[in-house]
Backbone as a printed PyTorch tensor [residue, N CA C, xyz], in Angstrom:
tensor([[[  0.8380,  -1.2030,   0.0000],
         [  0.0000,   0.0000,   0.0000],
         [  0.8740,   1.2540,   0.0000]],

        [[  1.7930,   1.3340,   0.9520],
         [  2.6530,   2.5170,   1.0380],
         [  3.5350,   2.6370,  -0.2020]],

        [[  3.9370,   1.4810,  -0.7440],
         [  4.7850,   1.5090,  -1.9360],
         [  4.0180,   2.1220,  -3.1100]],

        [[  2.7390,   1.7860,  -3.2130],
         [  1.9120,   2.3210,  -4.2920],
         [  1.7860,   3.8370,  -4.1610]],

        [[  1.5840,   4.3050,  -2.9350],
         [  1.4710,   5.7470,  -2.7000],
         [  2.7650,   6.4450,  -3.0810]],

        [[  3.9010,   5.8490,  -2.7230],
         [  5.2000,   6.4500,  -3.0510],
         [  5.3640,   6.5260,  -4.5700]],

        [[  4.9540,   5.4710,  -5.2650],
         [  5.0740,   5.4600,  -6.7250],
         [  4.2050,   6.5510,  -7.3420]],

        [[  2.9710,   6.6860,  -6.8400],
         [  2.0740,   7.7170,  -7.3660],
         [  2.6470,   9.1070,  -7.1120]],

        [[  3.1600,   9.3230,  -5.9230],
         [  3.7460,  10.6230,  -5.6000],
         [  4.9210,  10.9180,  -6.5130]],

        [[  5.7700,   9.9080,  -6.7450],
         [  6.9390,  10.1250,  -7.5990],
         [  6.4930,  10.4630,  -9.0200]],

        [[  5.4840,   9.7610,  -9.5100],
         [  4.9860,  10.0280, -10.8610],
         [  4.4540,  11.4560, -10.9560]],

        [[  3.7260,  11.8880,  -9.9220],
         [  3.1710,  13.2370,  -9.9230],
         [  4.2950,  14.2730,  -9.9020]],

        [[  5.3050,  14.0240,  -9.0690],
         [  6.4270,  14.9690,  -8.9950],
         [  7.1760,  15.0320, -10.3210]],

        [[  7.3270,  13.8820, -10.9820],
         [  8.0380,  13.8550, -12.2710],
         [  7.2580,  14.6600, -13.3120]],

        [[  5.9370,  14.4650, -13.3480],
         [  5.1210,  15.2170, -14.3170],
         [  5.1860,  16.7110, -14.0270]],

        [[  5.0710,  17.0650, -12.7350],
         [  5.1070,  18.4760, -12.3670],
         [  6.4530,  19.0920, -12.7150]],

        [[  7.5310,  18.3540, -12.4290],
         [  8.8790,  18.8310, -12.7430],
         [  9.0770,  18.9910, -14.2460]],

        [[  8.5520,  18.0370, -15.0020],
         [  8.6860,  18.1100, -16.4610],
         [  7.9540,  19.3320, -16.9970]],

        [[  6.7660,  19.6040, -16.4330],
         [  5.9950,  20.7710, -16.8750],
         [  6.7380,  22.0630, -16.5570]],

        [[  7.3180,  22.1320, -15.3420],
         [  8.0680,  23.3270, -14.9600],
         [  9.2810,  23.4960, -15.8690]],

        [[  9.9820,  22.3990, -16.1420],
         [ 11.1730,  22.4580, -16.9930],
         [ 10.7920,  22.9190, -18.4070]],

        [[  9.6880,  22.3850, -18.9320],
         [  9.2500,  22.7680, -20.2800],
         [  8.9220,  24.2560, -20.3270]],

        [[  8.2240,  24.7280, -19.2870],
         [  7.8650,  26.1550, -19.2380],
         [  9.1130,  27.0140, -19.1480]],

        [[ 10.0780,  26.5800, -18.3110],
         [ 11.3120,  27.3420, -18.1550],
         [ 12.0690,  27.4070, -19.4750]],

        [[ 12.1720,  26.2680, -20.1640],
         [ 12.8790,  26.2330, -21.4530],
         [ 12.1560,  27.1100, -22.4720]],

        [[ 10.8120,  27.0780, -22.4470],
         [ 10.0300,  27.8700, -23.3960],
         [ 10.2800,  29.3660, -23.1920]],

        [[ 10.2050,  29.8120, -21.9360],
         [ 10.4430,  31.2340, -21.6520],
         [ 11.8790,  31.6100, -21.9820]],

        [[ 12.8100,  30.7080, -21.7040],
         [ 14.2260,  30.9600, -22.0010],
         [ 14.4070,  31.1540, -23.5110]],

        [[ 13.7150,  30.3160, -24.2930],
         [ 13.8060,  30.4280, -25.7540],
         [ 13.2210,  31.7640, -26.2110]],

        [[ 12.1170,  32.1790, -25.6130],
         [ 11.5070,  33.4650, -25.9830],
         [ 12.4700,  34.6140, -25.6970]],

        [[ 13.0910,  34.5850, -24.5220],
         [ 14.0310,  35.6510, -24.1420],
         [ 15.2240,  35.6730, -25.0940]],

        [[ 15.7430,  34.4920, -25.4090],
         [ 16.9140,  34.4250, -26.2970],
         [ 16.5270,  34.8650, -27.7090]],

        [[ 15.2850,  34.5850, -28.1160],
         [ 14.8430,  34.9150, -29.4610],
         [ 14.8510,  36.4260, -29.6760]],

        [[ 14.4400,  37.1810, -28.6690],
         [ 14.3810,  38.6370, -28.8280],
         [ 15.7210,  39.3070, -28.6250]]])
C-alpha cells in the first residue's frame, strides 16, 4: 500500500517537474529569441 502511494507521488512529482522544466525552457527560448 505505502509503496503504491510512493510510486504515485513520484509520478506526480516527475510530471510536475517536467511541466516546470518545459515552461522554463520555453520562456528561455523566448528571451533568447528577442
